C-alpha positions as CSV (number, residue, x, y, z in Angstrom):
1,M,18.3,7.0,-13.4
2,I,15.2,5.8,-12.0
3,N,15.8,5.0,-8.1
4,Y,14.7,1.0,-7.4
5,N,15.6,1.1,-3.8
6,N,12.9,-0.9,-1.4
7,K,10.4,-1.0,-4.2
8,I,8.1,-4.1,-4.6
9,F,7.0,-5.3,-7.6
10,K,4.1,-8.3,-8.6
11,P,4.0,-9.8,-12.0
12,V,0.7,-9.2,-13.9
13,Q,1.5,-10.7,-17.1
14,N,3.6,-13.6,-18.3
15,T,3.9,-16.3,-20.9
16,E,3.6,-20.0,-20.5
17,N,6.7,-21.2,-20.0
18,G,7.8,-18.4,-17.5
19,E,7.6,-19.3,-13.0
20,T,6.4,-15.8,-11.8
21,S,2.9,-15.5,-11.2
22,N,1.0,-12.7,-9.3
23,D,1.9,-14.7,-6.3
24,T,5.3,-13.8,-6.5
25,I,6.6,-10.5,-4.8
26,F,10.1,-8.9,-6.0
27,R,12.1,-7.0,-3.7
28,Y,14.0,-4.5,-4.8
29,K,17.3,-3.1,-3.7
30,Q,19.6,-0.4,-5.2
31,N,22.8,1.0,-4.6
32,G,24.0,3.5,-7.1
33,N,23.7,1.5,-10.6
34,I,23.6,-1.9,-9.0
35,L,20.3,-3.5,-8.9
36,T,19.8,-7.1,-6.2
37,A,16.3,-8.3,-5.3
38,E,15.1,-10.9,-3.5
39,Y,11.5,-13.0,-4.5
40,E,9.4,-15.7,-3.9
41,G,5.8,-17.1,-4.4
42,G,3.6,-19.2,-6.7
43,K,5.9,-21.8,-8.6
44,I,9.3,-20.1,-6.9
45,I,10.9,-21.0,-3.6
46,Y,13.5,-18.7,-3.7
47,G,15.0,-16.7,-6.2
48,Q,17.7,-13.6,-6.2
49,L,18.4,-11.6,-9.3
50,I,21.0,-9.2,-9.8
51,G,21.3,-6.2,-12.5
52,L,22.8,-3.1,-13.9
53,V,20.5,0.7,-13.9
54,D,21.4,2.3,-16.9
55,H,20.5,6.2,-17.0
56,E,16.9,5.6,-18.1
57,G,16.1,3.3,-15.8
58,K,16.3,-0.3,-17.8
59,I,17.8,-2.6,-16.7
60,D,20.2,-5.9,-17.6
61,M,20.1,-8.7,-15.2
62,R,20.7,-12.2,-14.2
63,Y,18.5,-14.3,-12.0
64,H,18.7,-17.4,-10.9
65,Q,15.9,-19.5,-8.5
66,V,15.1,-22.8,-7.3
67,N,11.3,-23.9,-8.1
68,Q,8.6,-26.0,-6.2
69,K,10.0,-29.1,-8.1
70,G,13.6,-28.3,-6.3
71,E,14.7,-27.4,-9.9
72,L,17.4,-24.5,-9.6
73,M,16.7,-22.1,-12.6
74,T,18.9,-19.5,-14.7
75,G,18.3,-16.7,-16.9
76,I,18.6,-13.1,-18.0
77,C,16.2,-10.4,-18.5
78,N,16.3,-6.9,-20.1
79,S,13.4,-4.4,-18.2
80,I,12.5,-1.1,-19.9
81,P,10.3,0.9,-17.4
82,E,6.9,2.7,-17.9
83,L,5.8,5.5,-15.6
84,L,2.7,5.1,-14.6
85,P,0.3,8.5,-14.1
86,D,-0.2,7.4,-10.1
87,G,4.1,7.9,-10.5
88,K,4.5,3.8,-10.2
89,I,6.4,1.8,-12.0
90,R,6.0,-1.0,-14.5
91,L,8.6,-3.0,-16.2
92,H,8.3,-4.8,-19.6
93,E,10.2,-7.6,-19.7
94,T,12.0,-9.5,-22.1
95,W,13.8,-12.6,-20.5
96,Q,15.6,-16.1,-21.1
97,W,16.3,-19.2,-19.7
98,T,20.1,-20.4,-19.4
99,S,19.0,-23.3,-17.9
100,G,16.0,-25.8,-19.5
101,D,15.0,-25.5,-22.2
102,Q,16.9,-22.0,-23.1
103,S,13.2,-21.1,-24.2
104,K,12.4,-16.8,-24.5
105,G,9.5,-14.7,-22.9
106,Q,7.7,-12.1,-22.1
107,S,6.5,-10.8,-18.6
108,V,5.1,-7.5,-17.5
109,I,5.8,-6.8,-13.2
110,E,4.0,-3.5,-11.6
111,E,5.3,-2.0,-8.7
112,Q,2.9,-2.4,-5.2
């Protein structure tokens, strides 16, 4: 199992309907297979996520955040890890809003 504890991630790619950007910083914590994170930056004033990590390091998570418009946004996300040559982690994410327009998207975040 990949351990995400105390790792910091930043988005490097996102679909247009997403709110994260390279200005967003995710701070991950992990205890056993339970993953949590707080994040902020760019269009996001504050966000949190909670998820479960499987034996391959894949993450099934739920998130909620408040954007700069003052809206509370929620969604689901599945992340697949890729180990980079320098040992850092890249996460390939497929997500869907469970609020707003319920649209889907894809993003990529990388360990800093």
